[in-house]
C-alpha positions in Angstrom: 25.7 -64.1 -10.7 29.0 -62.3 -10.0 29.3 -60.7 -6.6 29.0 -57.0 -6.3 31.0 -54.7 -4.0 29.5 -51.8 -2.0 31.6 -48.7 -1.4 30.8 -45.3 0.0 32.5 -42.2 -1.4 32.4 -38.6 -0.3 29.7 -36.8 -2.3 29.9 -33.4 -0.7 31.6 -31.7 2.2 29.2 -31.0 5.1 29.2 -27.5 6.6 27.9 -28.8 9.9 26.6 -32.3 10.6 27.0 -35.3 8.3 23.8 -35.9 6.5 22.9 -39.5 5.5 22.1 -39.8 1.8 23.8 -36.5 1.1 27.3 -36.4 2.5 28.2 -39.9 1.2 27.2 -41.8 -1.9 26.9 -45.5 -2.3 28.6 -47.0 -5.3 28.1 -50.6 -6.4 30.7 -52.2 -8.6 31.9 -55.7 -9.6 33.7 -57.2 -6.7 37.5 -57.9 -6.9 38.3 -61.6 -7.1 41.2 -63.9 -6.5 42.0 -63.7 -10.2 42.7 -60.0 -9.8 45.5 -60.6 -7.3 49.2 -60.1 -8.1 52.0 -61.6 -6.2 52.3 -60.1 -2.8 48.6 -59.2 -2.5 45.6 -60.5 -0.6 41.8 -60.1 -1.0 40.1 -59.2 2.2 36.5 -59.0 3.2 35.5 -56.5 5.9 33.9 -57.8 9.1 34.0 -54.6 11.1 34.4 -50.9 10.2 35.7 -48.6 12.8 33.9 -45.2 13.2 36.0 -42.5 14.8 35.6 -38.8 15.6 38.6 -38.0 13.4 36.6 -39.0 10.3 34.8 -35.7 10.6 38.0 -33.8 10.2 39.1 -35.9 7.2 36.3 -34.6 5.1 37.0 -31.0 5.7 38.9 -29.1 3.1 41.4 -27.8 5.6 45.1 -28.3 6.3 45.6 -31.1 8.8 47.9 -34.0 9.5 46.6 -35.9 6.4 45.2 -34.7 3.1 41.4 -34.4 3.0 39.3 -37.1 1.5 38.6 -35.9 -2.1 35.1 -35.5 -3.5 34.4 -38.9 -5.2 37.1 -40.7 -3.2 36.3 -43.7 -1.0 35.7 -42.7 2.6 38.7 -43.7 4.7 38.5 -45.9 7.7 40.1 -48.8 9.6 38.7 -52.3 9.2 38.9 -55.7 10.8 38.8 -58.2 7.9 39.1 -61.8 6.8 41.4 -63.0 4.1 39.4 -64.8 1.4 42.2 -65.1 -1.2 46.0 -64.7 -1.0 49.1 -64.5 -3.1 51.4 -63.6 -0.2 53.1 -65.8 2.4 52.2 -63.1 4.9 48.6 -64.2 5.0 46.5 -67.3 4.3 42.8 -67.7 3.6 40.8 -67.4 6.9 43.4 -65.1 8.6 42.0 -62.1 10.4 43.8 -58.8 9.6 43.5 -55.1 10.2 43.8 -52.6 7.4 42.9 -49.1 6.4 40.8 -50.0 3.3 37.9 -47.6 4.1 34.2 -47.9 3.7 34.0 -50.9 1.4 33.1 -54.5 1.6 36.0 -56.1 -0.3 39.5 -54.8 -1.1 42.8 -55.9 -2.5 45.8 -55.1 -0.2 49.5 -55.3 -0.6 51.8 -56.8 2.1 52.5 -53.5 3.7 48.8 -52.5 3.8 47.6 -55.0 6.3 48.6 -56.5 9.6 47.9 -59.9 11.1 47.2 -59.7 14.8 46.5 -62.4 17.4 43.8 -62.1 20.0 45.4 -62.5 23.4 44.2 -64.6 26.3 41.2 -62.8 27.8 40.6 -60.8 24.6 38.0 -61.0 21.8 38.1 -60.4 18.1 36.8 -56.8 18.2 39.6 -55.9 20.7 41.8 -55.7 17.6 39.9 -52.6 16.6 39.5 -51.3 20.1 41.8 -51.6 23.0 44.5 -53.4 20.9 43.8 -51.2 17.9 44.2 -47.5 17.1 42.0 -46.6 20.1 44.3 -48.4 22.6 47.4 -47.2 20.9 46.2 -43.6 21.1 45.5 -43.8 24.8 48.8 -45.7 25.7 51.1 -43.6 23.6 49.5 -40.2 24.6 49.9 -41.1 28.2 53.4 -42.6 27.8 54.8 -39.7 25.8 53.0 -36.7 27.1 50.6 -37.4 30.1 52.9 -39.5 32.1 50.4 -40.2 35.0 52.0 -41.0 38.3 50.9 -42.7 41.5 48.9 -40.3 43.7 48.3 -37.7 41.0 44.9 -36.4 40.0 44.0 -37.2 36.3 40.9 -35.9 34.6 39.6 -37.4 31.4 36.9 -35.7 29.2 34.9 -37.8 26.9 35.7 -40.6 29.4 33.0 -43.0 28.3 34.1 -43.0 24.7 36.5 -45.4 23.0 39.7 -43.6 23.9 38.7 -41.9 27.1 37.7 -45.2 28.8 41.1 -46.7 28.0 43.0 -43.6 29.2 41.2 -43.6 32.5 41.9 -47.3 33.2 45.6 -47.0 32.3 45.9 -44.0 34.6 44.3 -46.1 37.4 46.7 -48.9 36.7 49.6 -46.4 37.0 48.2 -45.5 40.5 46.5 -42.2 39.8 43.3 -40.8 41.1 41.0 -40.6 38.1 38.1 -38.3 37.4 36.0 -39.0 34.3 33.6 -36.6 32.6 30.7 -38.0 30.5 27.3 -37.0 29.2 24.8 -39.2 31.1 24.3 -40.6 34.6 24.4 -44.2 33.1 27.8 -43.5 31.6 29.0 -42.1 34.9 27.8 -45.2 36.7 29.7 -47.4 34.2 32.9 -45.4 34.7 32.7 -45.8 38.5 31.2 -49.2 39.0 32.7 -51.1 36.1 35.9 -49.3 35.1 36.9 -48.2 38.6 37.1 -44.5 38.1 37.3 -42.6 41.5 34.9 -40.0 40.4 32.6 -39.6 37.4 30.8 -36.3 36.6 27.9 -35.6 34.2 28.7 -32.4 32.4 25.0 -31.9 31.6 24.2 -31.6 35.3 23.2 -28.2 36.6 25.8 -28.6 39.3 28.6 -29.8 37.1 30.9 -26.8 37.6 30.5 -26.9 41.4 30.9 -30.7 41.4 34.1 -30.4 39.3 35.6 -27.9 41.6 34.7 -30.1 44.6 36.3 -33.1 43.0 39.6 -31.3 42.4 40.5 -29.6 45.7 44.2 -30.1 45.1 43.9 -29.2 41.4 44.7 -31.3 38.3 48.1 -32.9 37.6 47.1 -34.2 34.2 44.2 -33.5 31.9 43.3 -35.6 28.8 41.2 -33.6 26.4 38.8 -35.3 24.0 36.2 -32.6 23.7 37.7 -29.0 23.8 35.3 -26.1 24.3 34.0 -25.1 27.6 35.0 -28.2 29.5 38.7 -27.6 28.5 38.3 -24.0 29.6 37.0 -25.1 33.0 39.8 -27.6 33.3 42.4 -24.9 32.8 41.0 -23.1 35.9 41.7 -26.2 38.0 45.2 -26.9 36.7 48.0 -27.3 39.1 51.4 -25.6 38.5 53.3 -27.6 35.8 50.2 -29.7 34.9 50.2 -31.7 31.7 47.4 -31.3 29.2 47.2 -34.0 26.5 45.3 -32.6 23.5 43.8 -35.6 21.8 40.6 -34.3 20.3 38.1 -31.5 20.3 34.8 -33.2 19.3 32.6 -30.4 20.6 33.7 -28.3 17.6 34.0 -30.9 14.9 30.7 -30.1 13.3 31.6 -26.4 13.0 34.7 -26.5 10.8 36.4 -23.2 10.4 34.1 -21.4 12.8 35.0 -19.7 16.0 33.7 -21.9 18.9 33.1 -21.1 22.5 35.7 -21.6 25.2 39.5 -21.4 25.5 39.2 -17.8 26.6 41.6 -18.3 29.4 44.8 -19.5 27.8 46.8 -17.1 30.0 46.5 -19.8 32.7 48.9 -21.9 30.6 51.5 -19.2 31.2 50.7 -18.5 34.9 50.6 -22.2 35.9 53.4 -23.2 33.4 51.2 -25.8 31.9 52.5 -28.2 29.2 49.7 -28.4 26.6 50.7 -30.7 23.7 48.8 -32.2 20.8 49.7 -35.5 19.1 48.7 -37.9 16.4 48.9 -41.6 17.2 50.9 -42.3 14.0 53.7 -40.1 15.5 54.6 -43.0 17.8 54.4 -46.1 15.7 57.5 -47.5 17.4 55.6 -47.7 20.7 52.7 -49.8 19.3 54.3 -53.2 20.0 55.0 -52.4 23.6 51.6 -50.9 24.0 49.9 -54.0 22.6 52.0 -56.2 24.8 51.1 -54.3 28.0 47.4 -53.9 27.3 47.2 -57.6 26.2 48.8 -58.6 29.5 46.2 -56.5 31.4 43.4 -58.2 29.4 44.8 -61.7 30.2 45.0 -60.8 33.9 41.4 -59.5 34.0 42.5 -56.0 34.9 41.1 -54.2 31.9 37.5 -53.8 30.9 35.8 -52.4 27.8 32.5 -51.9 26.1 31.6 -51.6 22.5 28.6 -50.2 20.6 28.2 -52.2 17.5 25.8 -51.0 14.7 24.5 -53.9 12.8 22.9 -54.0 9.3 25.9 -54.0 7.0 27.9 -51.2 5.4 24.8 -49.2 4.7 24.3 -48.2 8.4 27.7 -46.5 8.6 26.5 -43.1 7.4 23.8 -43.1 10.0 25.9 -44.6 12.9 28.7 -42.1 12.6 26.3 -39.3 13.8 26.0 -41.2 17.1 29.6 -40.2 17.9 28.7 -36.6 17.9 25.4 -37.1 19.8 27.0 -39.1 22.6 25.0 -42.3 21.9 27.9 -44.7 22.0 29.6 -46.1 25.0 33.1 -47.3 24.3 34.3 -48.2 20.8 31.8 -47.7 17.9 31.9 -50.3 15.2 29.8 -51.2 12.2 29.3 -54.9 11.7 29.7 -55.2 7.9 29.6 -59.0 8.0 29.0 -61.0 11.1 31.8 -63.4 12.1 29.1 -65.9 12.9 28.0 -65.7 9.2 31.5 -66.4 8.1 31.8 -69.4 10.4 28.5 -70.8 9.2 29.6 -70.5 5.6 32.6 -72.8 6.4 30.3 -75.6 7.7 
């Protein structure tokens, strides 16, 4: 029997939360084969699908840095995949590559649509989607271009136990800064302090959070990395030092309320009074920095100076529409991935 290919397309635009079985629709079609390849193409099989907060913005019909996913269009997403057929010298069968082929099991890609990466010493396969992938590139380039943490400075990271925040905090520590992480549970705060080496970790759900935040920043904040927006950003502004840098990476607290007025950011006048530099960015703005970022992070991995954690949802592509909600409920620690096909299964098939 010919192999079938599973793909999820956008069925309707959610007004609040993504609803499994409603927001996306599963389509099953005949799988592409080696016979479908043209010169310069490869057939890849998804091993891991990256789930990222930005996906919520991609399905809103609003002006953004990229066009919205259209109704009926395959849901976008980055993947870690294995080459199973090739008509390009750039890749051979068995190679592991990264690509942006979206929520699908199999895809045909051109030479400019995938990248072959090597796992460095001290690294592991899934690092290619995490600290060496877009997550790590976001953290490194945002800090290098905007945040510029320095030795002795106080750096605060919101969403610190997430994929990007946990990398940001570690890089700032390696640059010599004092790092304060904000997360949503005591367990995450313990991980930030005991495993990642953050100087302070605060649970924003604590009744004493505001008081604790003020106590942790007696000399105010030199650099703030914003992943969440809302009231935490508003509080951070009150603790900003003169000429502080605010790196605006995300605003996950409001992603499920597109187009609606959300709480917070009622004190933007502080940006003026404290001469704060508040700048947003998209990781694709700095593609030229990626090789250097991968080299430095890879070196830290090989030296054992860099730690990471992943949350991997298993069960194939079908779990993606359920697992993506975990991002907005704070259930993941570190990078969130869907295991579409286990690498162990791939290895077993070769024996």
